C-alpha positions as CSV (number, residue, x, y, z in Angstrom):
1,M,-9.4,-43.7,-51.4
2,D,-11.9,-46.3,-52.8
3,A,-10.4,-48.9,-50.4
4,L,-11.3,-46.7,-47.5
5,V,-14.7,-45.7,-48.8
6,K,-16.0,-49.2,-49.6
7,P,-15.7,-50.6,-46.0
8,G,-17.5,-47.6,-44.7
9,V,-20.3,-48.1,-47.3
10,A,-20.5,-51.8,-46.5
11,F,-20.8,-51.0,-42.7
12,A,-23.5,-48.4,-43.3
13,S,-25.5,-50.8,-45.5
14,W,-25.2,-53.4,-42.8
15,W,-26.1,-51.0,-39.9
16,F,-29.1,-49.5,-41.8
17,A,-30.2,-52.7,-43.6
18,P,-33.9,-52.0,-44.2
19,V,-36.6,-54.1,-42.7
20,P,-40.4,-53.9,-43.3
21,K,-42.2,-51.4,-41.1
22,A,-44.7,-54.1,-40.1
23,R,-41.9,-55.8,-38.2
24,I,-41.6,-52.7,-36.0
25,A,-45.3,-52.6,-35.5
26,V,-45.4,-56.2,-34.3
27,F,-42.3,-55.7,-32.1
28,R,-43.7,-52.5,-30.7
29,A,-47.0,-54.2,-29.7
30,A,-45.2,-57.1,-28.0
31,A,-42.7,-54.8,-26.2
32,Y,-45.4,-52.4,-24.8
33,L,-47.8,-55.1,-23.8
34,F,-45.0,-56.7,-21.8
35,V,-44.7,-53.6,-19.6
36,P,-47.8,-54.2,-17.5
37,L,-46.8,-57.9,-17.1
38,D,-43.4,-56.8,-15.8
39,V,-44.8,-54.0,-13.5
40,L,-47.5,-56.1,-12.0
41,L,-45.9,-59.6,-11.8
42,L,-42.2,-59.9,-12.6
43,H,-40.8,-56.7,-10.9
44,P,-43.6,-55.3,-8.8
45,V,-42.8,-52.3,-6.7
46,S,-45.4,-50.7,-4.4
47,S,-45.6,-47.5,-2.4
48,E,-44.6,-49.6,0.7
49,H,-41.0,-49.8,-0.7
50,A,-40.6,-46.1,0.0
51,S,-40.6,-46.7,3.7
52,A,-38.0,-49.5,3.5
53,A,-35.1,-47.0,3.4
54,S,-32.6,-49.6,4.8
55,L,-33.1,-51.8,1.8
56,Y,-32.6,-49.1,-0.7
57,Q,-29.2,-49.1,-2.4
58,P,-29.3,-46.7,-5.4
59,L,-27.7,-47.9,-8.6
60,I,-24.7,-46.0,-9.9
61,V,-26.7,-44.7,-12.8
62,G,-29.3,-43.3,-10.4
63,K,-26.5,-41.5,-8.5
64,L,-25.0,-40.1,-11.8
65,L,-28.4,-38.8,-13.0
66,H,-29.3,-37.5,-9.5
67,L,-32.6,-39.5,-9.5
68,P,-34.8,-38.7,-6.5
69,H,-35.3,-41.1,-3.7
70,P,-38.4,-43.2,-4.6
71,A,-41.1,-41.6,-2.5
72,A,-44.5,-43.3,-2.4
73,A,-46.1,-40.8,-4.6
74,L,-43.3,-41.2,-7.3
75,I,-43.7,-44.9,-7.3
76,E,-47.5,-44.8,-7.8
77,V,-47.3,-42.1,-10.5
78,V,-44.7,-44.1,-12.5
79,R,-46.6,-47.4,-12.0
80,W,-50.0,-46.1,-13.1
81,S,-48.5,-44.1,-15.9
82,L,-46.9,-47.2,-17.3
83,L,-50.1,-49.3,-16.8
84,I,-52.2,-46.8,-18.6
85,L,-49.9,-45.6,-21.4
86,S,-48.4,-49.0,-22.5
87,P,-51.6,-50.6,-23.9
88,V,-52.3,-47.4,-25.8
89,A,-48.8,-47.3,-27.2
90,A,-49.1,-50.9,-28.3
91,T,-51.8,-49.8,-30.8
92,G,-49.3,-47.6,-32.6
93,R,-50.8,-44.2,-31.5
94,L,-48.5,-41.3,-31.0
95,P,-45.4,-43.6,-31.4
96,R,-42.8,-40.9,-30.6
97,L,-44.5,-39.1,-27.8
98,L,-45.9,-42.2,-26.0
99,G,-42.9,-44.3,-26.8
100,G,-40.4,-41.8,-25.5
101,T,-42.5,-41.3,-22.4
102,I,-42.7,-45.0,-21.7
103,A,-38.9,-45.4,-22.2
104,V,-38.2,-42.8,-19.6
105,L,-40.8,-44.0,-17.1
106,Y,-39.7,-47.7,-17.5
107,F,-36.1,-46.7,-17.0
108,E,-37.0,-45.0,-13.8
109,W,-39.1,-48.1,-12.7
110,I,-36.2,-50.4,-13.3
111,V,-33.8,-48.2,-11.4
112,I,-36.2,-48.2,-8.5
113,A,-36.8,-52.0,-8.6
114,F,-33.1,-52.9,-9.0
115,S,-32.2,-50.5,-6.2
116,F,-34.2,-52.7,-3.8
117,G,-32.7,-55.9,-5.0
118,K,-30.4,-57.5,-7.5
119,V,-29.7,-56.2,-11.0
120,D,-31.0,-58.5,-13.7
121,H,-29.1,-58.3,-17.0
122,D,-32.1,-59.7,-19.0
123,R,-33.5,-56.1,-19.1
124,F,-30.6,-54.6,-21.1
125,A,-31.8,-55.4,-24.6
126,Y,-35.4,-54.5,-23.6
127,L,-34.3,-51.1,-22.4
128,V,-32.5,-50.5,-25.7
129,A,-35.7,-51.6,-27.5
130,L,-37.8,-49.1,-25.6
131,A,-35.3,-46.4,-26.4
132,V,-35.0,-46.9,-30.1
133,L,-38.6,-47.9,-31.1
134,P,-39.9,-44.3,-30.8
135,T,-37.3,-43.2,-33.4
136,V,-39.0,-45.1,-36.2
137,G,-42.3,-43.2,-36.0
138,R,-45.5,-44.6,-37.5
139,A,-45.5,-48.2,-38.5
140,A,-48.7,-50.1,-39.5
141,F,-49.1,-53.9,-39.1
142,R,-49.6,-54.4,-42.8
143,D,-47.0,-52.0,-44.1
144,R,-44.3,-54.0,-45.7
145,T,-42.4,-51.0,-47.0
146,P,-38.7,-51.4,-46.3
147,S,-37.4,-48.8,-43.9
148,E,-33.8,-47.9,-43.0
149,S,-34.8,-46.3,-39.7
150,A,-36.6,-49.5,-38.8
151,G,-33.5,-51.5,-39.8
152,W,-31.3,-49.3,-37.6
153,A,-33.7,-49.8,-34.6
154,M,-33.7,-53.5,-35.1
155,R,-29.9,-53.6,-35.4
156,C,-29.5,-51.7,-32.1
157,V,-31.6,-54.3,-30.3
158,Q,-29.8,-57.2,-32.0
159,L,-26.5,-55.8,-30.8
160,A,-27.9,-55.5,-27.3
161,V,-29.1,-59.1,-27.3
162,V,-25.7,-60.3,-28.5
163,A,-23.9,-58.1,-25.9
164,T,-26.0,-59.6,-23.2
165,Y,-24.7,-63.1,-24.0
166,F,-21.1,-62.1,-24.8
167,L,-20.7,-59.8,-21.7
168,A,-22.3,-62.5,-19.5
169,A,-19.6,-64.9,-20.5
170,W,-17.0,-62.2,-20.0
171,A,-18.3,-61.5,-16.5
172,K,-18.2,-65.2,-15.6
173,V,-14.5,-65.3,-16.5
174,R,-13.7,-61.9,-15.0
175,F,-15.3,-62.4,-11.6
176,G,-15.5,-66.2,-11.3
177,G,-12.5,-67.2,-13.3
178,W,-12.4,-70.4,-15.3
179,G,-13.6,-72.1,-12.1
180,W,-17.1,-71.2,-13.2
181,V,-16.9,-73.9,-15.9
182,N,-14.8,-76.3,-13.9
183,S,-16.6,-76.2,-10.6
184,A,-20.0,-77.4,-9.5
185,T,-21.9,-74.2,-10.6
186,L,-24.9,-76.0,-12.2
187,V,-24.9,-78.6,-9.5
188,R,-25.4,-75.9,-6.9
189,A,-28.1,-74.3,-9.0
190,V,-30.0,-77.5,-9.3
191,L,-29.7,-78.2,-5.6
192,R,-31.2,-74.7,-4.9
193,R,-33.8,-74.4,-7.6
194,G,-34.0,-77.7,-9.4
195,T,-37.3,-79.1,-10.7
196,F,-38.2,-82.8,-11.1
197,I,-36.7,-82.6,-14.6
198,A,-33.3,-81.4,-13.4
199,D,-33.0,-83.4,-10.1
200,P,-32.0,-86.7,-11.9
201,L,-29.0,-84.9,-13.4
202,L,-27.5,-84.7,-9.9
203,H,-26.6,-88.4,-10.4
204,H,-24.7,-87.4,-13.6
205,A,-22.6,-84.4,-12.5
206,E,-20.3,-84.8,-15.5
207,L,-23.2,-83.8,-17.8
208,L,-23.7,-80.6,-15.8
209,H,-20.0,-80.0,-16.0
210,W,-20.0,-80.2,-19.8
211,A,-23.1,-78.1,-19.9
212,Q,-21.2,-75.3,-18.2
213,W,-18.7,-75.4,-21.0
214,G,-21.5,-75.5,-23.6
215,I,-23.1,-72.4,-22.1
216,M,-19.8,-70.5,-22.1
217,A,-19.1,-71.5,-25.7
218,M,-22.6,-70.5,-26.8
219,E,-22.3,-67.0,-25.1
220,F,-18.9,-66.3,-26.5
221,S,-19.9,-67.3,-30.0
222,S,-23.2,-65.4,-30.0
223,P,-21.9,-62.6,-32.3
224,V,-22.0,-65.1,-35.1
225,I,-25.8,-64.7,-35.3
226,L,-25.3,-61.1,-36.6
227,F,-23.5,-62.2,-39.8
228,V,-25.0,-65.5,-41.0
229,K,-27.6,-65.8,-43.6
230,P,-31.2,-65.5,-42.5
231,R,-32.0,-69.2,-42.8
232,Y,-29.1,-70.0,-40.4
233,R,-30.0,-67.1,-38.2
234,H,-33.5,-68.5,-37.7
235,L,-32.0,-71.8,-36.6
236,L,-29.7,-70.1,-34.1
237,V,-32.6,-68.1,-32.7
238,A,-34.5,-71.4,-32.3
239,A,-31.5,-72.9,-30.5
240,F,-31.2,-69.9,-28.1
241,V,-34.9,-70.0,-27.3
242,L,-34.7,-73.8,-26.7
243,F,-31.8,-73.1,-24.3
244,H,-33.8,-70.6,-22.3
245,L,-36.8,-72.9,-22.2
246,S,-34.6,-75.7,-21.0
247,V,-33.1,-73.6,-18.2
248,F,-36.6,-72.5,-17.2
249,A,-37.8,-76.2,-17.1
250,M,-34.8,-77.2,-15.0
251,I,-34.2,-74.4,-12.6
252,T,-37.2,-72.0,-13.2
253,I,-35.0,-69.1,-14.4
254,M,-36.3,-67.3,-17.5
255,F,-35.1,-64.2,-19.2
256,W,-38.5,-63.1,-20.4
257,P,-37.8,-59.6,-21.9
258,H,-34.5,-60.8,-23.4
259,V,-36.2,-63.7,-25.2
260,L,-38.9,-61.3,-26.4
261,C,-36.2,-59.2,-28.0
262,L,-34.4,-62.2,-29.4
263,I,-37.5,-63.4,-31.2
264,F,-39.0,-60.2,-32.4
265,C,-35.8,-58.5,-33.6
266,F,-34.2,-61.5,-35.4
267,L,-37.2,-63.2,-37.0
268,P,-39.4,-61.9,-39.8
269,T,-42.4,-61.4,-37.4
270,E,-44.2,-59.3,-40.0
271,R,-45.3,-62.6,-41.5
272,L,-47.6,-63.1,-38.4
273,V,-49.8,-60.3,-39.8
274,A,-51.9,-61.4,-42.8
275,G,-52.3,-59.2,-45.8
276,G,-50.3,-56.2,-46.8
277,R,-48.1,-55.5,-49.7
278,A,-45.0,-57.6,-49.5
279,E,-41.7,-56.1,-50.6
280,A,-38.2,-57.6,-50.5
281,S,-36.0,-56.7,-47.6
282,S,-32.2,-56.9,-47.5
283,E,-32.6,-58.8,-44.3
284,E,-34.2,-61.8,-46.0
285,D,-33.1,-64.2,-48.7
286,P,-33.8,-62.7,-52.2
287,P,-36.6,-64.4,-54.1
288,P,-35.5,-66.9,-56.7
289,A,-34.8,-65.5,-60.2
290,Q,-37.6,-66.0,-62.6
291,A,-36.8,-67.7,-65.9
292,E,-37.0,-65.4,-68.9
293,P,-39.6,-66.3,-71.6
294,A,-38.2,-68.2,-74.5
295,V,-37.7,-66.2,-77.7
296,T,-39.3,-67.9,-80.7
297,S,-37.9,-67.7,-84.2
298,S,-41.1,-66.3,-85.6
299,G,-41.4,-62.6,-85.5
300,Q,-38.2,-62.1,-83.7
């Protein structure tokens, strides 16, 4: 019986590994402040979209949930509600009420936006983040108290980040076959969207070919980041961020909300906030043991 119980206990301790509440507060502020940026610049949808019925192709999830056709009034209500509520929620006020409302509204916004265009998989982890952040409740920027509910929320986002990488690699193999890594995939991307940084690589196509294999290997091995020690995890996060910045510099494609989740759910971002009572978290390396005072022969 103990052999069955111990794995379950170990899994529960991993799933609910406590993190400081301040990390949630910092992540929450970044996540909610990103909403206006996305609504206004990255995925803008206006009331004019309601009249473009021929371009509207509802997503499967929209059909399953029987979401209404995006009328002009609905689009404006969702847009202005997100623009008004998100900055307020970033301050930490009414975390469950405002957070839950924003999660529902943003989900509707993304369904509308993606129904008029392609589906971007860089929103998956971000949608998960908006869904789980309200479950934590209040979290102050200087509250270093370890919280299992905060740890669970962070773990959910971490799994979503890893799933985005791993399933992207799986999709490449499933729909494109191994030809994705053995063909001119990146050459075509550079020809279409290449910058002055990437254009010289067209004269060295073999580098782009090996880069395709490197991307596939990175995506398939991404679950490793969940189980390594914090110091190595931080290095892997830096490598992933460097990869995304390189892609943006070469072909102007950037997974903005995905990178946001990558940084704020894997790194100890509570250290960005000065002050507060620091307490050890099971997510971080334990502090070094202090040497015990020497015992003298006199009086002992």
